[in-house]
C-alpha positions as CSV (number, residue, x, y, z in Angstrom):
1,M,20.9,-7.7,-31.2
2,K,17.5,-7.4,-30.3
3,R,17.9,-9.4,-26.9
4,Q,20.9,-6.9,-25.9
5,S,18.6,-4.0,-27.0
6,N,15.8,-5.1,-24.7
7,L,18.5,-5.6,-21.8
8,R,19.6,-2.1,-22.3
9,S,16.2,-0.9,-22.1
10,I,15.4,-2.9,-18.6
11,R,18.6,-1.2,-17.2
12,G,17.5,2.1,-17.9
13,M,14.1,2.0,-16.6
14,A,12.8,3.3,-13.2
15,T,13.3,0.7,-10.6
16,W,9.5,0.5,-9.7
17,L,8.7,0.0,-13.7
18,K,11.4,-2.3,-13.9
19,I,10.3,-4.7,-11.2
20,V,6.7,-4.6,-12.5
21,L,7.7,-5.4,-16.0
22,I,9.8,-8.4,-14.9
23,A,6.8,-9.5,-12.9
24,G,4.8,-9.2,-16.2
25,V,7.2,-11.0,-18.2
26,L,6.7,-14.1,-15.8
27,C,3.1,-13.9,-16.6
28,V,3.6,-13.6,-20.3
29,L,6.3,-16.5,-20.4
30,G,3.9,-18.7,-18.4
31,V,1.0,-18.1,-21.0
32,V,3.3,-18.6,-23.9
33,G,5.0,-21.7,-22.5
34,L,1.4,-23.2,-21.7
35,V,-0.4,-22.2,-24.7
36,V,2.1,-22.2,-27.4
37,A,5.5,-23.8,-26.6
38,G,5.0,-26.2,-23.7
39,G,8.6,-26.8,-24.2
40,M,12.0,-26.9,-22.8
41,F,12.4,-23.2,-21.6
42,F,9.1,-23.3,-19.9
43,S,9.8,-26.5,-18.3
44,Q,13.2,-25.6,-16.9
45,M,11.8,-22.1,-15.8
46,T,9.1,-24.1,-13.6
47,S,11.5,-27.0,-12.6
48,P,12.0,-26.8,-8.8
49,D,15.6,-28.0,-9.1
50,K,16.4,-25.5,-11.9
51,I,14.9,-22.6,-9.8
52,K,17.0,-23.7,-6.9
53,E,20.2,-23.2,-9.2
54,V,18.8,-19.8,-10.1
55,A,18.3,-18.8,-6.5
56,S,21.7,-20.2,-5.5
57,K,23.3,-17.5,-7.7
58,F,22.5,-14.8,-5.1
59,M,21.2,-16.2,-1.9
60,V,21.4,-19.3,0.3
61,I,18.0,-20.4,1.9
62,D,16.6,-23.2,3.6
63,D,16.0,-26.4,1.7
64,P,13.1,-27.2,1.9
65,L,11.6,-23.8,2.0
66,P,9.5,-23.1,5.3
67,G,5.9,-22.9,5.8
68,G,5.1,-24.8,2.8
69,F,6.3,-22.2,0.3
70,K,7.4,-23.8,-3.1
71,Y,9.4,-22.4,-6.1
72,T,7.1,-21.5,-8.8
73,A,9.3,-20.0,-11.6
74,G,12.9,-18.9,-12.0
75,A,15.4,-18.2,-14.9
76,N,18.3,-15.9,-15.7
77,I,17.1,-13.6,-18.4
78,G,20.1,-11.1,-18.2
79,T,19.3,-10.9,-14.4
80,P,18.4,-13.9,-12.2
81,F,15.0,-13.9,-10.8
82,V,13.0,-16.3,-8.6
83,V,9.3,-16.6,-7.9
84,I,8.0,-18.4,-4.6
85,T,4.5,-18.8,-3.4
86,P,2.7,-20.1,-0.4
87,P,0.4,-23.0,-0.2
88,D,-2.8,-21.0,-0.7
89,A,-1.2,-19.1,-3.5
90,K,-2.5,-15.7,-2.3
91,T,0.8,-14.1,-2.3
92,I,3.5,-14.0,-4.9
93,V,7.1,-13.5,-3.6
94,T,9.9,-12.5,-6.3
95,F,13.6,-12.2,-5.8
96,F,15.6,-10.5,-8.4
97,V,19.0,-9.0,-8.9
98,D,19.2,-5.4,-10.5
99,P,21.2,-5.6,-13.5
100,S,21.9,-1.8,-13.5
101,A,24.8,-0.1,-12.2
102,A,24.6,3.0,-10.1
103,P,24.8,6.5,-11.9
104,A,28.4,7.8,-12.3
105,G,29.5,9.3,-9.0
106,T,27.1,7.7,-6.9
107,T,26.9,4.4,-5.1
108,A,23.7,2.1,-5.0
109,T,22.6,1.1,-1.6
110,P,19.8,-0.7,-0.3
111,E,18.5,2.4,1.4
112,T,18.4,4.5,-1.7
113,A,16.9,1.6,-3.7
114,I,14.0,1.4,-1.4
115,D,13.6,5.3,-1.2
116,G,13.3,5.3,-5.1
117,I,10.8,2.7,-5.0
118,A,8.7,4.1,-2.1
119,K,8.7,7.7,-4.2
120,G,8.6,6.4,-7.7
121,E,12.0,7.9,-8.5
122,S,14.4,6.6,-11.1
123,V,17.5,4.9,-9.8
124,A,19.2,4.5,-13.2
125,A,19.1,7.1,-16.0
126,A,17.1,6.0,-19.1
127,P,18.9,6.1,-22.4
128,G,18.9,9.6,-23.9
129,G,18.2,11.0,-20.4
130,A,14.3,10.1,-20.6
131,S,12.7,9.2,-17.4
132,S,9.8,6.6,-17.0
133,A,6.8,7.3,-15.1
134,A,6.1,5.2,-12.1
135,K,3.3,4.7,-9.4
136,R,3.9,5.5,-5.9
137,L,3.1,3.2,-3.0
138,T,0.6,4.8,-0.8
139,K,0.0,4.3,3.0
140,T,3.5,3.2,3.5
141,T,5.3,1.7,6.4
142,R,9.0,1.8,6.5
143,G,11.3,-0.3,8.6
144,S,14.2,-2.6,8.5
145,L,14.8,-6.6,9.1
146,Q,17.9,-8.5,9.6
147,V,18.2,-10.9,6.7
148,G,21.1,-13.1,5.7
149,G,23.4,-11.5,8.0
150,Q,22.7,-7.9,6.9
151,A,20.2,-5.2,7.4
152,M,17.1,-5.2,4.7
153,P,15.3,-1.9,4.6
154,Y,12.0,-2.0,3.1
155,V,8.5,-0.6,2.7
156,I,5.0,-1.9,2.8
157,G,2.2,-0.1,1.3
158,H,-0.9,-0.1,-1.2
159,T,-0.5,0.2,-4.8
160,E,-3.5,0.1,-7.2
161,K,-4.0,-3.0,-9.4
162,A,-6.7,-3.4,-12.0
163,T,-8.3,-6.5,-10.4
164,D,-7.9,-5.2,-6.7
165,T,-10.7,-3.0,-5.2
166,T,-9.5,-3.2,-1.8
167,D,-7.5,-0.6,0.0
168,I,-5.1,-2.6,2.2
169,A,-1.3,-2.9,2.2
170,N,-0.8,-5.3,-0.6
171,T,3.0,-4.8,-1.6
172,F,6.2,-5.0,0.2
173,F,9.4,-4.3,-1.1
174,G,13.0,-5.0,0.5
175,A,16.5,-4.6,-0.6
176,V,19.8,-5.9,0.2
177,K,23.4,-5.6,-1.4
178,S,25.2,-8.7,-2.7
179,P,28.6,-8.9,-1.1
180,T,29.8,-10.7,-4.0
181,T,28.7,-8.4,-7.0
182,G,27.9,-5.2,-5.2
183,K,24.3,-5.2,-7.1
184,I,21.0,-4.7,-5.2
185,V,18.9,-7.9,-4.5
186,Y,15.3,-7.1,-4.1
187,M,12.6,-8.8,-2.6
188,M,9.0,-8.2,-3.6
189,A,5.9,-9.8,-1.9
190,Q,2.6,-9.0,-3.6
191,S,-1.0,-9.9,-2.6
192,A,-2.7,-12.0,-5.3
193,D,-5.8,-12.2,-3.5
194,A,-8.3,-9.6,-4.9
195,S,-11.3,-10.4,-2.9
196,A,-13.0,-7.9,-0.5
197,S,-11.9,-10.0,2.3
198,A,-8.2,-10.0,1.3
199,A,-5.6,-9.9,4.1
200,P,-2.9,-7.3,3.9
201,I,0.7,-8.0,3.3
202,T,2.4,-7.9,6.9
203,I,6.0,-8.2,8.1
204,E,5.1,-11.4,9.9
205,K,4.2,-13.0,6.5
206,V,7.2,-11.7,5.0
207,K,9.5,-13.1,7.8
208,V,8.3,-16.7,7.1
209,L,10.7,-16.6,4.2
210,T,13.3,-14.1,5.2
211,D,14.1,-15.9,8.4
212,A,14.9,-18.8,6.3
213,I,17.7,-16.9,4.3
214,K,21.3,-17.6,5.5
215,S,23.2,-15.3,3.3
216,F,23.4,-13.3,0.1
217,N,26.2,-14.1,-2.4
């Protein structure tokens, strides 16, 4: 019952907060797995073969991954997610499927999803009508890519992070719609380099992976 309650809470959150929390879960599970469990779930979550299985639930991507990228983590915790990192580990790329449905009388689209992330708006109504506060990206650049046979609207911008004192574009969000489930599939790329000389997230960096995606399931 507790797990079901947690999943309902995730579905009701603002998209931006939901994505950040999922990324946070990855970190927490990693610490718990290494320090406390070191057990089967963590092993499966970091097994490249298992991560590939999770990725195959929502996309077809080149194998091996391009540019030396590698599968870092992945699982299905009510919604499938996959984390991929480059050789220098200075970028964290997360793909995940939004488990929530569009509000009654509306249709979820990649465009509205990206608008919601860029503006910090809630996509799905929270239980009881409450809304969740969300940070907005600043200095944003909008655009669209052809990824897996469809348009992926995206936004690149700067979001403040506790360990980051730079003022560069450090976050990318892209979204497409699964032709099978109709759910929104997100791609998030975040800089993991907090140094003063950190390079910005650019569309060229993102395209190393998006060009390798053949289709979405």
